NUTOR-285105 format. One record per residue (C-alpha): residue number from 0; x, y, z. Coordinates in Angstrom, 3 decimals. Layout:
BEGIN
<site><k>NUM</k><east>X</east><north>Y</north><up>Z</up></site>
...
***
This chain:
BEGIN
<site><k>0</k><east>-17.292</east><north>28.973</north><up>-43.313</up></site>
<site><k>1</k><east>-20.410</east><north>28.129</north><up>-41.272</up></site>
<site><k>2</k><east>-21.667</east><north>24.523</north><up>-41.389</up></site>
<site><k>3</k><east>-25.017</east><north>23.943</north><up>-43.110</up></site>
<site><k>4</k><east>-28.270</east><north>23.370</north><up>-41.091</up></site>
<site><k>5</k><east>-28.575</east><north>19.701</north><up>-42.375</up></site>
<site><k>6</k><east>-25.068</east><north>19.001</north><up>-40.781</up></site>
<site><k>7</k><east>-25.954</east><north>20.832</north><up>-37.504</up></site>
<site><k>8</k><east>-29.285</east><north>19.098</north><up>-37.016</up></site>
<site><k>9</k><east>-27.889</east><north>15.523</north><up>-36.167</up></site>
<site><k>10</k><east>-25.400</east><north>17.089</north><up>-33.751</up></site>
<site><k>11</k><east>-28.117</east><north>19.082</north><up>-31.957</up></site>
<site><k>12</k><east>-30.424</east><north>16.093</north><up>-31.799</up></site>
<site><k>13</k><east>-27.618</east><north>13.886</north><up>-30.338</up></site>
<site><k>14</k><east>-26.871</east><north>16.479</north><up>-27.770</up></site>
<site><k>15</k><east>-30.517</east><north>16.661</north><up>-26.710</up></site>
<site><k>16</k><east>-30.657</east><north>12.828</north><up>-26.624</up></site>
<site><k>17</k><east>-27.638</east><north>12.626</north><up>-24.187</up></site>
<site><k>18</k><east>-29.144</east><north>15.346</north><up>-21.964</up></site>
<site><k>19</k><east>-32.557</east><north>13.533</north><up>-22.124</up></site>
<site><k>20</k><east>-31.063</east><north>10.246</north><up>-20.972</up></site>
<site><k>21</k><east>-29.370</east><north>12.025</north><up>-17.961</up></site>
<site><k>22</k><east>-32.652</east><north>13.596</north><up>-16.881</up></site>
<site><k>23</k><east>-34.499</east><north>10.218</north><up>-17.184</up></site>
<site><k>24</k><east>-31.779</east><north>8.556</north><up>-15.032</up></site>
<site><k>25</k><east>-32.150</east><north>11.203</north><up>-12.369</up></site>
<site><k>26</k><east>-36.016</east><north>10.979</north><up>-12.442</up></site>
<site><k>27</k><east>-35.776</east><north>7.226</north><up>-11.846</up></site>
<site><k>28</k><east>-33.060</east><north>7.223</north><up>-9.279</up></site>
<site><k>29</k><east>-33.905</east><north>5.621</north><up>-5.939</up></site>
<site><k>30</k><east>-32.595</east><north>6.783</north><up>-2.504</up></site>
<site><k>31</k><east>-29.417</east><north>5.046</north><up>-1.320</up></site>
<site><k>32</k><east>-29.814</east><north>3.117</north><up>1.950</up></site>
<site><k>33</k><east>-27.308</east><north>3.997</north><up>4.692</up></site>
<site><k>34</k><east>-26.191</east><north>0.955</north><up>6.615</up></site>
<site><k>35</k><east>-24.965</east><north>1.045</north><up>10.186</up></site>
<site><k>36</k><east>-21.185</east><north>0.709</north><up>10.207</up></site>
<site><k>37</k><east>-20.277</east><north>1.592</north><up>13.749</up></site>
<site><k>38</k><east>-21.822</east><north>-1.731</north><up>15.329</up></site>
<site><k>39</k><east>-23.327</east><north>0.352</north><up>18.248</up></site>
<site><k>40</k><east>-26.989</east><north>-0.036</north><up>17.476</up></site>
<site><k>41</k><east>-29.133</east><north>0.659</north><up>20.556</up></site>
<site><k>42</k><east>-31.610</east><north>-2.150</north><up>19.632</up></site>
<site><k>43</k><east>-30.471</east><north>-5.673</north><up>18.899</up></site>
<site><k>44</k><east>-30.821</east><north>-6.846</north><up>15.438</up></site>
<site><k>45</k><east>-34.215</east><north>-8.317</north><up>14.567</up></site>
<site><k>46</k><east>-33.259</east><north>-9.692</north><up>11.263</up></site>
<site><k>47</k><east>-33.461</east><north>-13.226</north><up>12.562</up></site>
<site><k>48</k><east>-37.222</east><north>-12.608</north><up>12.784</up></site>
<site><k>49</k><east>-37.555</east><north>-12.216</north><up>9.069</up></site>
<site><k>50</k><east>-40.881</east><north>-13.646</north><up>7.781</up></site>
<site><k>51</k><east>-42.024</east><north>-14.544</north><up>11.246</up></site>
<site><k>52</k><east>-45.763</east><north>-14.685</north><up>11.442</up></site>
<site><k>53</k><east>-48.627</east><north>-15.864</north><up>13.613</up></site>
<site><k>54</k><east>-47.846</east><north>-19.345</north><up>15.014</up></site>
<site><k>55</k><east>-44.115</east><north>-18.864</north><up>14.790</up></site>
<site><k>56</k><east>-41.746</east><north>-19.166</north><up>17.823</up></site>
<site><k>57</k><east>-38.482</east><north>-17.425</north><up>17.295</up></site>
<site><k>58</k><east>-35.838</east><north>-16.276</north><up>19.721</up></site>
<site><k>59</k><east>-36.064</east><north>-12.442</north><up>19.835</up></site>
<site><k>60</k><east>-39.819</east><north>-12.124</north><up>19.515</up></site>
<site><k>61</k><east>-39.936</east><north>-11.176</north><up>23.199</up></site>
<site><k>62</k><east>-37.607</east><north>-8.242</north><up>22.614</up></site>
<site><k>63</k><east>-39.727</east><north>-7.212</north><up>19.704</up></site>
<site><k>64</k><east>-42.757</east><north>-7.174</north><up>21.988</up></site>
<site><k>65</k><east>-40.866</east><north>-4.883</north><up>24.394</up></site>
<site><k>66</k><east>-40.075</east><north>-2.571</north><up>21.459</up></site>
<site><k>67</k><east>-43.761</east><north>-2.406</north><up>20.430</up></site>
<site><k>68</k><east>-44.896</east><north>-1.920</north><up>23.982</up></site>
<site><k>69</k><east>-42.451</east><north>0.905</north><up>24.377</up></site>
<site><k>70</k><east>-44.036</east><north>2.858</north><up>21.477</up></site>
<site><k>71</k><east>-47.594</east><north>2.152</north><up>22.282</up></site>
<site><k>72</k><east>-48.616</east><north>-0.827</north><up>20.227</up></site>
<site><k>73</k><east>-48.807</east><north>-3.386</north><up>23.042</up></site>
<site><k>74</k><east>-49.647</east><north>-3.015</north><up>26.795</up></site>
<site><k>75</k><east>-46.521</east><north>-2.653</north><up>28.910</up></site>
<site><k>76</k><east>-46.379</east><north>-5.952</north><up>30.603</up></site>
<site><k>77</k><east>-43.358</east><north>-7.970</north><up>31.635</up></site>
<site><k>78</k><east>-45.403</east><north>-11.130</north><up>31.897</up></site>
<site><k>79</k><east>-46.092</east><north>-11.578</north><up>28.147</up></site>
<site><k>80</k><east>-42.697</east><north>-11.133</north><up>26.544</up></site>
<site><k>81</k><east>-42.449</east><north>-14.723</north><up>25.294</up></site>
<site><k>82</k><east>-40.975</east><north>-15.652</north><up>21.894</up></site>
<site><k>83</k><east>-44.373</east><north>-16.736</north><up>20.610</up></site>
<site><k>84</k><east>-45.983</east><north>-14.932</north><up>17.751</up></site>
<site><k>85</k><east>-49.523</east><north>-14.884</north><up>19.013</up></site>
<site><k>86</k><east>-52.721</east><north>-12.904</north><up>17.842</up></site>
<site><k>87</k><east>-51.926</east><north>-9.983</north><up>19.996</up></site>
<site><k>88</k><east>-48.524</east><north>-9.491</north><up>18.401</up></site>
<site><k>89</k><east>-50.111</east><north>-9.855</north><up>14.895</up></site>
<site><k>90</k><east>-52.520</east><north>-7.123</north><up>15.702</up></site>
<site><k>91</k><east>-49.707</east><north>-4.900</north><up>17.064</up></site>
<site><k>92</k><east>-47.567</east><north>-5.525</north><up>13.925</up></site>
<site><k>93</k><east>-50.543</east><north>-4.595</north><up>11.716</up></site>
<site><k>94</k><east>-51.060</east><north>-1.397</north><up>13.671</up></site>
<site><k>95</k><east>-47.381</east><north>-0.602</north><up>13.446</up></site>
<site><k>96</k><east>-47.344</east><north>-1.216</north><up>9.663</up></site>
<site><k>97</k><east>-50.487</east><north>0.970</north><up>9.182</up></site>
<site><k>98</k><east>-49.101</east><north>3.792</north><up>11.329</up></site>
<site><k>99</k><east>-45.795</east><north>3.874</north><up>9.425</up></site>
<site><k>100</k><east>-47.409</east><north>3.489</north><up>5.999</up></site>
<site><k>101</k><east>-45.908</east><north>0.088</north><up>5.339</up></site>
<site><k>102</k><east>-47.684</east><north>-2.830</north><up>3.570</up></site>
<site><k>103</k><east>-50.110</east><north>-4.230</north><up>6.190</up></site>
<site><k>104</k><east>-49.349</east><north>-7.948</north><up>6.222</up></site>
<site><k>105</k><east>-49.194</east><north>-8.804</north><up>9.890</up></site>
<site><k>106</k><east>-45.901</east><north>-10.500</north><up>9.142</up></site>
<site><k>107</k><east>-42.350</east><north>-9.413</north><up>9.885</up></site>
<site><k>108</k><east>-41.314</east><north>-8.739</north><up>6.317</up></site>
<site><k>109</k><east>-38.033</east><north>-6.893</north><up>5.338</up></site>
<site><k>110</k><east>-39.712</east><north>-3.479</north><up>5.078</up></site>
<site><k>111</k><east>-41.216</east><north>-3.708</north><up>8.574</up></site>
<site><k>112</k><east>-38.042</east><north>-5.012</north><up>10.199</up></site>
<site><k>113</k><east>-35.826</east><north>-2.303</north><up>8.497</up></site>
<site><k>114</k><east>-38.186</east><north>0.360</north><up>9.813</up></site>
<site><k>115</k><east>-38.184</east><north>-1.088</north><up>13.266</up></site>
<site><k>116</k><east>-34.405</east><north>-1.090</north><up>13.378</up></site>
<site><k>117</k><east>-34.072</east><north>2.501</north><up>12.095</up></site>
<site><k>118</k><east>-33.379</east><north>5.280</north><up>14.618</up></site>
<site><k>119</k><east>-36.470</east><north>7.121</north><up>15.699</up></site>
<site><k>120</k><east>-38.053</east><north>9.579</north><up>18.126</up></site>
<site><k>121</k><east>-38.629</east><north>8.303</north><up>21.659</up></site>
<site><k>122</k><east>-42.216</east><north>9.582</north><up>21.784</up></site>
<site><k>123</k><east>-44.708</east><north>6.788</north><up>21.338</up></site>
<site><k>124</k><east>-47.129</east><north>6.624</north><up>18.447</up></site>
<site><k>125</k><east>-49.812</east><north>4.078</north><up>19.611</up></site>
<site><k>126</k><east>-53.400</east><north>5.050</north><up>19.870</up></site>
<site><k>127</k><east>-53.112</east><north>4.685</north><up>23.665</up></site>
<site><k>128</k><east>-50.865</east><north>7.811</north><up>23.563</up></site>
<site><k>129</k><east>-52.395</east><north>9.821</north><up>20.750</up></site>
<site><k>130</k><east>-55.780</east><north>10.730</north><up>19.262</up></site>
<site><k>131</k><east>-56.519</east><north>9.040</north><up>15.972</up></site>
<site><k>132</k><east>-55.468</east><north>10.937</north><up>12.943</up></site>
<site><k>133</k><east>-57.778</east><north>13.450</north><up>11.573</up></site>
<site><k>134</k><east>-59.717</east><north>12.135</north><up>8.556</up></site>
<site><k>135</k><east>-60.594</east><north>15.397</north><up>6.826</up></site>
<site><k>136</k><east>-59.664</east><north>15.869</north><up>3.251</up></site>
<site><k>137</k><east>-56.824</east><north>18.297</north><up>2.529</up></site>
<site><k>138</k><east>-58.096</east><north>21.239</north><up>0.464</up></site>
<site><k>139</k><east>-55.320</east><north>21.256</north><up>-2.079</up></site>
<site><k>140</k><east>-54.489</east><north>17.750</north><up>-2.962</up></site>
<site><k>141</k><east>-57.479</east><north>15.622</north><up>-1.789</up></site>
<site><k>142</k><east>-55.354</east><north>13.490</north><up>0.519</up></site>
<site><k>143</k><east>-56.359</east><north>12.376</north><up>3.972</up></site>
<site><k>144</k><east>-54.582</east><north>14.120</north><up>6.784</up></site>
<site><k>145</k><east>-52.307</east><north>11.884</north><up>8.763</up></site>
<site><k>146</k><east>-51.224</east><north>14.183</north><up>11.693</up></site>
<site><k>147</k><east>-52.012</east><north>13.369</north><up>15.178</up></site>
<site><k>148</k><east>-51.929</east><north>15.129</north><up>18.604</up></site>
<site><k>149</k><east>-51.113</east><north>14.295</north><up>22.156</up></site>
<site><k>150</k><east>-54.139</east><north>13.094</north><up>24.031</up></site>
<site><k>151</k><east>-56.442</east><north>15.846</north><up>24.885</up></site>
<site><k>152</k><east>-54.876</east><north>18.155</north><up>22.152</up></site>
<site><k>153</k><east>-52.830</east><north>20.270</north><up>24.610</up></site>
<site><k>154</k><east>-51.452</east><north>23.542</north><up>23.310</up></site>
<site><k>155</k><east>-49.739</east><north>26.639</north><up>24.609</up></site>
<site><k>156</k><east>-52.370</east><north>29.168</north><up>25.714</up></site>
<site><k>157</k><east>-50.698</east><north>32.414</north><up>26.870</up></site>
<site><k>158</k><east>-52.485</east><north>35.581</north><up>25.898</up></site>
<site><k>159</k><east>-52.098</east><north>36.839</north><up>22.371</up></site>
<site><k>160</k><east>-49.629</east><north>37.536</north><up>20.809</up></site>
<site><k>161</k><east>-48.258</east><north>34.140</north><up>21.822</up></site>
<site><k>162</k><east>-44.460</east><north>34.375</north><up>22.196</up></site>
<site><k>163</k><east>-42.537</east><north>31.423</north><up>23.678</up></site>
<site><k>164</k><east>-39.015</east><north>31.676</north><up>25.006</up></site>
<site><k>165</k><east>-36.455</east><north>28.811</north><up>24.559</up></site>
<site><k>166</k><east>-33.008</east><north>28.212</north><up>25.963</up></site>
<site><k>167</k><east>-30.265</east><north>25.657</north><up>25.105</up></site>
<site><k>168</k><east>-28.431</east><north>24.250</north><up>28.139</up></site>
<site><k>169</k><east>-24.931</east><north>25.487</north><up>28.654</up></site>
<site><k>170</k><east>-23.972</east><north>22.253</north><up>30.515</up></site>
<site><k>171</k><east>-25.994</east><north>19.522</north><up>28.826</up></site>
<site><k>172</k><east>-24.101</east><north>19.615</north><up>25.515</up></site>
<site><k>173</k><east>-21.851</east><north>17.585</north><up>23.249</up></site>
<site><k>174</k><east>-18.310</east><north>18.807</north><up>23.108</up></site>
<site><k>175</k><east>-17.677</east><north>18.538</north><up>19.356</up></site>
<site><k>176</k><east>-20.555</east><north>20.830</north><up>18.382</up></site>
<site><k>177</k><east>-19.767</east><north>24.588</north><up>18.646</up></site>
<site><k>178</k><east>-22.516</east><north>26.263</north><up>20.749</up></site>
<site><k>179</k><east>-22.946</east><north>28.875</north><up>18.078</up></site>
<site><k>180</k><east>-23.637</east><north>26.263</north><up>15.480</up></site>
<site><k>181</k><east>-26.273</east><north>24.504</north><up>17.691</up></site>
<site><k>182</k><east>-27.872</east><north>27.822</north><up>18.489</up></site>
<site><k>183</k><east>-28.192</east><north>28.532</north><up>14.727</up></site>
<site><k>184</k><east>-29.724</east><north>25.145</north><up>14.016</up></site>
<site><k>185</k><east>-32.478</east><north>25.730</north><up>16.618</up></site>
<site><k>186</k><east>-33.017</east><north>29.217</north><up>15.493</up></site>
<site><k>187</k><east>-33.770</east><north>27.959</north><up>11.978</up></site>
<site><k>188</k><east>-35.919</east><north>25.115</north><up>13.330</up></site>
<site><k>189</k><east>-38.036</east><north>27.383</north><up>15.451</up></site>
<site><k>190</k><east>-38.375</east><north>29.923</north><up>12.606</up></site>
<site><k>191</k><east>-39.756</east><north>27.269</north><up>10.330</up></site>
<site><k>192</k><east>-42.705</east><north>26.595</north><up>12.655</up></site>
<site><k>193</k><east>-43.128</east><north>30.301</north><up>13.318</up></site>
<site><k>194</k><east>-43.582</east><north>30.911</north><up>9.553</up></site>
<site><k>195</k><east>-46.797</east><north>28.896</north><up>9.480</up></site>
<site><k>196</k><east>-48.468</east><north>29.680</north><up>12.876</up></site>
<site><k>197</k><east>-49.083</east><north>32.951</north><up>14.812</up></site>
<site><k>198</k><east>-46.462</east><north>32.040</north><up>17.471</up></site>
<site><k>199</k><east>-43.139</east><north>33.719</north><up>18.062</up></site>
<site><k>200</k><east>-39.983</east><north>32.111</north><up>19.573</up></site>
<site><k>201</k><east>-37.352</east><north>34.136</north><up>21.387</up></site>
<site><k>202</k><east>-34.065</east><north>32.711</north><up>22.598</up></site>
<site><k>203</k><east>-33.093</east><north>33.494</north><up>26.234</up></site>
<site><k>204</k><east>-30.004</east><north>32.809</north><up>28.393</up></site>
<site><k>205</k><east>-32.222</east><north>32.084</north><up>31.425</up></site>
<site><k>206</k><east>-32.579</east><north>28.334</north><up>31.072</up></site>
<site><k>207</k><east>-34.689</east><north>27.730</north><up>34.195</up></site>
<site><k>208</k><east>-37.207</east><north>30.476</north><up>33.230</up></site>
<site><k>209</k><east>-37.541</east><north>29.474</north><up>29.554</up></site>
<site><k>210</k><east>-40.783</east><north>28.019</north><up>28.325</up></site>
<site><k>211</k><east>-38.843</east><north>25.458</north><up>26.211</up></site>
<site><k>212</k><east>-35.658</east><north>23.981</north><up>27.551</up></site>
<site><k>213</k><east>-33.205</east><north>22.050</north><up>25.250</up></site>
<site><k>214</k><east>-30.451</east><north>19.812</north><up>26.386</up></site>
<site><k>215</k><east>-28.239</east><north>16.820</north><up>25.332</up></site>
<site><k>216</k><east>-28.232</east><north>13.922</north><up>27.780</up></site>
<site><k>217</k><east>-26.840</east><north>10.364</north><up>28.094</up></site>
<site><k>218</k><east>-28.746</east><north>7.398</north><up>29.520</up></site>
<site><k>219</k><east>-30.928</east><north>8.094</north><up>32.553</up></site>
<site><k>220</k><east>-31.245</east><north>11.893</north><up>32.901</up></site>
<site><k>221</k><east>-33.986</east><north>12.516</north><up>35.464</up></site>
<site><k>222</k><east>-37.206</east><north>12.464</north><up>33.421</up></site>
<site><k>223</k><east>-37.907</east><north>8.751</north><up>33.737</up></site>
<site><k>224</k><east>-37.259</east><north>8.054</north><up>30.137</up></site>
<site><k>225</k><east>-33.610</east><north>7.120</north><up>29.746</up></site>
<site><k>226</k><east>-31.777</east><north>7.234</north><up>26.386</up></site>
<site><k>227</k><east>-30.457</east><north>4.043</north><up>24.922</up></site>
<site><k>228</k><east>-27.189</east><north>4.868</north><up>23.081</up></site>
<site><k>229</k><east>-26.350</east><north>5.386</north><up>19.352</up></site>
<site><k>230</k><east>-28.905</east><north>4.859</north><up>16.649</up></site>
<site><k>231</k><east>-31.790</east><north>3.933</north><up>18.820</up></site>
<site><k>232</k><east>-33.981</east><north>6.682</north><up>20.328</up></site>
<site><k>233</k><east>-32.743</east><north>10.011</north><up>18.978</up></site>
<site><k>234</k><east>-34.625</east><north>12.368</north><up>21.231</up></site>
<site><k>235</k><east>-37.919</east><north>13.001</north><up>22.897</up></site>
<site><k>236</k><east>-40.120</east><north>15.999</north><up>23.932</up></site>
<site><k>237</k><east>-43.030</east><north>16.578</north><up>26.200</up></site>
<site><k>238</k><east>-46.442</east><north>17.906</north><up>25.420</up></site>
<site><k>239</k><east>-47.470</east><north>21.508</north><up>26.161</up></site>
<site><k>240</k><east>-46.935</east><north>23.152</north><up>28.476</up></site>
<site><k>241</k><east>-44.039</east><north>21.117</north><up>29.798</up></site>
<site><k>242</k><east>-41.433</east><north>22.560</north><up>27.442</up></site>
<site><k>243</k><east>-38.611</east><north>19.901</north><up>27.825</up></site>
<site><k>244</k><east>-36.773</east><north>18.838</north><up>24.658</up></site>
<site><k>245</k><east>-34.018</east><north>16.250</north><up>25.191</up></site>
<site><k>246</k><east>-31.581</east><north>14.775</north><up>22.608</up></site>
<site><k>247</k><east>-29.409</east><north>11.732</north><up>23.090</up></site>
<site><k>248</k><east>-25.903</east><north>12.888</north><up>23.508</up></site>
<site><k>249</k><east>-24.618</east><north>9.394</north><up>22.544</up></site>
<site><k>250</k><east>-25.579</east><north>9.991</north><up>18.949</up></site>
<site><k>251</k><east>-23.145</east><north>11.399</north><up>16.421</up></site>
<site><k>252</k><east>-24.878</east><north>14.747</north><up>15.765</up></site>
<site><k>253</k><east>-24.133</east><north>16.704</north><up>12.600</up></site>
<site><k>254</k><east>-24.907</east><north>20.406</north><up>11.931</up></site>
<site><k>255</k><east>-23.626</east><north>20.064</north><up>8.332</up></site>
<site><k>256</k><east>-23.979</east><north>16.675</north><up>6.534</up></site>
<site><k>257</k><east>-21.754</east><north>17.948</north><up>3.699</up></site>
<site><k>258</k><east>-18.719</east><north>18.110</north><up>5.954</up></site>
<site><k>259</k><east>-19.611</east><north>15.219</north><up>8.238</up></site>
<site><k>260</k><east>-17.716</east><north>12.016</north><up>7.423</up></site>
<site><k>261</k><east>-19.389</east><north>9.428</north><up>9.752</up></site>
<site><k>262</k><east>-22.030</east><north>7.294</north><up>8.163</up></site>
<site><k>263</k><east>-23.903</east><north>7.055</north><up>11.421</up></site>
<site><k>264</k><east>-24.274</east><north>10.867</north><up>11.679</up></site>
<site><k>265</k><east>-27.780</east><north>12.128</north><up>12.544</up></site>
<site><k>266</k><east>-28.911</east><north>15.590</north><up>11.265</up></site>
<site><k>267</k><east>-29.519</east><north>17.855</north><up>14.215</up></site>
<site><k>268</k><east>-31.701</east><north>20.255</north><up>12.405</up></site>
<site><k>269</k><east>-34.078</east><north>17.473</north><up>11.200</up></site>
<site><k>270</k><east>-34.481</east><north>16.167</north><up>14.768</up></site>
<site><k>271</k><east>-34.753</east><north>19.603</north><up>16.297</up></site>
<site><k>272</k><east>-37.577</east><north>20.548</north><up>13.893</up></site>
<site><k>273</k><east>-39.313</east><north>17.270</north><up>14.673</up></site>
<site><k>274</k><east>-39.132</east><north>17.608</north><up>18.458</up></site>
<site><k>275</k><east>-40.321</east><north>21.225</north><up>18.342</up></site>
<site><k>276</k><east>-43.487</east><north>19.848</north><up>16.709</up></site>
<site><k>277</k><east>-43.978</east><north>17.748</north><up>19.851</up></site>
<site><k>278</k><east>-43.339</east><north>20.679</north><up>22.088</up></site>
<site><k>279</k><east>-46.148</east><north>22.460</north><up>20.250</up></site>
<site><k>280</k><east>-48.574</east><north>19.531</north><up>20.701</up></site>
<site><k>281</k><east>-48.248</east><north>17.423</north><up>17.567</up></site>
<site><k>282</k><east>-48.017</east><north>13.685</north><up>17.664</up></site>
<site><k>283</k><east>-46.560</east><north>11.567</north><up>14.997</up></site>
<site><k>284</k><east>-47.664</east><north>11.563</north><up>11.367</up></site>
<site><k>285</k><east>-48.083</east><north>8.368</north><up>9.307</up></site>
<site><k>286</k><east>-46.871</east><north>10.341</north><up>6.243</up></site>
<site><k>287</k><east>-43.338</east><north>9.301</north><up>5.394</up></site>
<site><k>288</k><east>-42.533</east><north>12.663</north><up>3.876</up></site>
<site><k>289</k><east>-43.717</east><north>14.593</north><up>6.977</up></site>
<site><k>290</k><east>-41.279</east><north>16.072</north><up>9.483</up></site>
<site><k>291</k><east>-43.451</east><north>14.437</north><up>12.189</up></site>
<site><k>292</k><east>-42.907</east><north>10.912</north><up>10.777</up></site>
<site><k>293</k><east>-41.414</east><north>9.022</north><up>13.836</up></site>
<site><k>294</k><east>-38.174</east><north>7.617</north><up>12.196</up></site>
<site><k>295</k><east>-35.125</east><north>9.157</north><up>10.593</up></site>
<site><k>296</k><east>-32.291</east><north>7.283</north><up>8.959</up></site>
<site><k>297</k><east>-28.595</east><north>8.182</north><up>9.460</up></site>
<site><k>298</k><east>-27.500</east><north>11.008</north><up>7.179</up></site>
<site><k>299</k><east>-31.147</east><north>11.780</north><up>6.180</up></site>
<site><k>300</k><east>-32.160</east><north>15.417</north><up>6.195</up></site>
<site><k>301</k><east>-35.838</east><north>16.201</north><up>6.627</up></site>
<site><k>302</k><east>-36.354</east><north>19.815</north><up>7.652</up></site>
<site><k>303</k><east>-39.099</east><north>21.301</north><up>5.379</up></site>
<site><k>304</k><east>-42.600</east><north>21.211</north><up>6.687</up></site>
<site><k>305</k><east>-45.097</east><north>19.345</north><up>4.487</up></site>
<site><k>306</k><east>-48.794</east><north>19.975</north><up>4.127</up></site>
<site><k>307</k><east>-49.508</east><north>17.394</north><up>6.711</up></site>
<site><k>308</k><east>-47.221</east><north>19.081</north><up>9.281</up></site>
<site><k>309</k><east>-48.637</east><north>22.573</north><up>8.663</up></site>
<site><k>310</k><east>-52.295</east><north>21.446</north><up>8.645</up></site>
<site><k>311</k><east>-51.653</east><north>19.683</north><up>12.006</up></site>
<site><k>312</k><east>-50.077</east><north>22.612</north><up>13.794</up></site>
<site><k>313</k><east>-52.563</east><north>25.044</north><up>12.251</up></site>
<site><k>314</k><east>-55.348</east><north>23.014</north><up>13.709</up></site>
<site><k>315</k><east>-53.948</east><north>23.820</north><up>17.127</up></site>
<site><k>316</k><east>-52.847</east><north>27.441</north><up>16.633</up></site>
<site><k>317</k><east>-54.390</east><north>28.766</north><up>13.456</up></site>
<site><k>318</k><east>-52.477</east><north>30.180</north><up>10.472</up></site>
<site><k>319</k><east>-49.940</east><north>32.859</north><up>10.283</up></site>
<site><k>320</k><east>-51.640</east><north>35.614</north><up>8.226</up></site>
<site><k>321</k><east>-48.464</east><north>36.008</north><up>6.176</up></site>
<site><k>322</k><east>-48.249</east><north>32.313</north><up>5.190</up></site>
<site><k>323</k><east>-50.119</east><north>30.672</north><up>2.301</up></site>
<site><k>324</k><east>-50.608</east><north>26.944</north><up>2.449</up></site>
<site><k>325</k><east>-51.235</east><north>26.787</north><up>-1.306</up></site>
<site><k>326</k><east>-47.466</east><north>27.019</north><up>-1.893</up></site>
<site><k>327</k><east>-46.960</east><north>23.768</north><up>-0.040</up></site>
<site><k>328</k><east>-49.666</east><north>22.045</north><up>-2.047</up></site>
<site><k>329</k><east>-47.694</east><north>22.779</north><up>-5.222</up></site>
<site><k>330</k><east>-44.510</east><north>21.553</north><up>-3.509</up></site>
<site><k>331</k><east>-46.072</east><north>18.242</north><up>-2.324</up></site>
<site><k>332</k><east>-47.451</east><north>17.630</north><up>-5.685</up></site>
<site><k>333</k><east>-44.090</east><north>18.070</north><up>-7.358</up></site>
<site><k>334</k><east>-42.586</east><north>15.606</north><up>-4.890</up></site>
<site><k>335</k><east>-45.163</east><north>12.976</north><up>-5.350</up></site>
<site><k>336</k><east>-44.210</east><north>9.561</north><up>-6.811</up></site>
<site><k>337</k><east>-46.880</east><north>9.798</north><up>-9.464</up></site>
<site><k>338</k><east>-45.314</east><north>13.001</north><up>-10.852</up></site>
<site><k>339</k><east>-41.787</east><north>11.365</north><up>-10.891</up></site>
<site><k>340</k><east>-43.259</east><north>8.374</north><up>-12.887</up></site>
<site><k>341</k><east>-44.966</east><north>10.876</north><up>-15.200</up></site>
<site><k>342</k><east>-41.809</east><north>12.885</north><up>-15.700</up></site>
<site><k>343</k><east>-39.702</east><north>9.756</north><up>-16.449</up></site>
<site><k>344</k><east>-42.318</east><north>8.431</north><up>-18.955</up></site>
<site><k>345</k><east>-42.530</east><north>11.814</north><up>-20.665</up></site>
<site><k>346</k><east>-38.881</east><north>12.016</north><up>-20.978</up></site>
<site><k>347</k><east>-38.666</east><north>8.493</north><up>-22.265</up></site>
<site><k>348</k><east>-41.261</east><north>9.302</north><up>-25.014</up></site>
<site><k>349</k><east>-39.267</east><north>12.430</north><up>-26.042</up></site>
<site><k>350</k><east>-36.074</east><north>10.421</north><up>-26.071</up></site>
<site><k>351</k><east>-37.715</east><north>7.754</north><up>-28.283</up></site>
<site><k>352</k><east>-38.822</east><north>10.448</north><up>-30.778</up></site>
<site><k>353</k><east>-35.396</east><north>11.956</north><up>-30.879</up></site>
<site><k>354</k><east>-33.867</east><north>8.571</north><up>-31.639</up></site>
<site><k>355</k><east>-36.150</east><north>8.002</north><up>-34.529</up></site>
<site><k>356</k><east>-35.423</east><north>11.447</north><up>-35.885</up></site>
<site><k>357</k><east>-31.663</east><north>10.873</north><up>-35.675</up></site>
<site><k>358</k><east>-31.731</east><north>7.432</north><up>-37.335</up></site>
<site><k>359</k><east>-33.778</east><north>8.777</north><up>-40.255</up></site>
<site><k>360</k><east>-31.616</east><north>11.717</north><up>-41.043</up></site>
***
């Protein structure tokens, strides 16, 4: 005998309520911070500088000045690396906070220090290195573009059709990564950029003749910009038409984060996609969602190009006729915090209605 509708209704409503609560929890979930557990940070801890501000004198501020000078926020001078928090350091901290889309306080708050200590790209992001970000409005979402370029907006300029060759060094490698897996990672990374601009990328075995040359290196490796060990600078690349793309072999690189067990692992494809952006002429973006944002946390995967990444590279090369930017406007809108808040609020309202209905049956 089938149950009556009046008996089924409370059961159905309770089922919907449970599902609703699960959706709301997922919508409000926050990313989990991954802490360094290997104790091999390339930069010393700056946490003792927490809440330092102009007028402070704290041991370690001199090292912080060196860090900020390295990435373009202070002049590179060995004569001003004192532990005094002066007006020049305050200006540099404000510029850093603005560039990385942090609250601009001029103080060393926890958000700023956590970002400073996070692994990052070795290419600088100060205005002494890059042009200022373009201020045009994006056509789809009305947001200000945050992409930048190397000074002078260099780009590859071979005759059309533009096809660049790339090669991965057979000697500058890491022994735990299968060469086939590394090649597959870079094939996907190059294809991602080729999808949005009229540029082709072809792998070659002739490393010396390739336009773009990829290799893993430790410490000083002949380009004047030595690597610094695990969880510091992850990699760096040079502007067009240099073609060098170098990765720090001291990192724990992962080609599949699902099977990687180390908490300090760095996703190779995310860094490869980022550094290829530099090879094409892009500087760093101040949009935290962008591939070209300068820092990447351990076990974080960021490979999908955002509107900001695409608008920047298309400024240099034009658009691939087979690609539509409108699809990314929809994607970015779906990822926005405002939409998540709206979704959580809507789900909460529906849940409340369901509770009222159940209790009055």
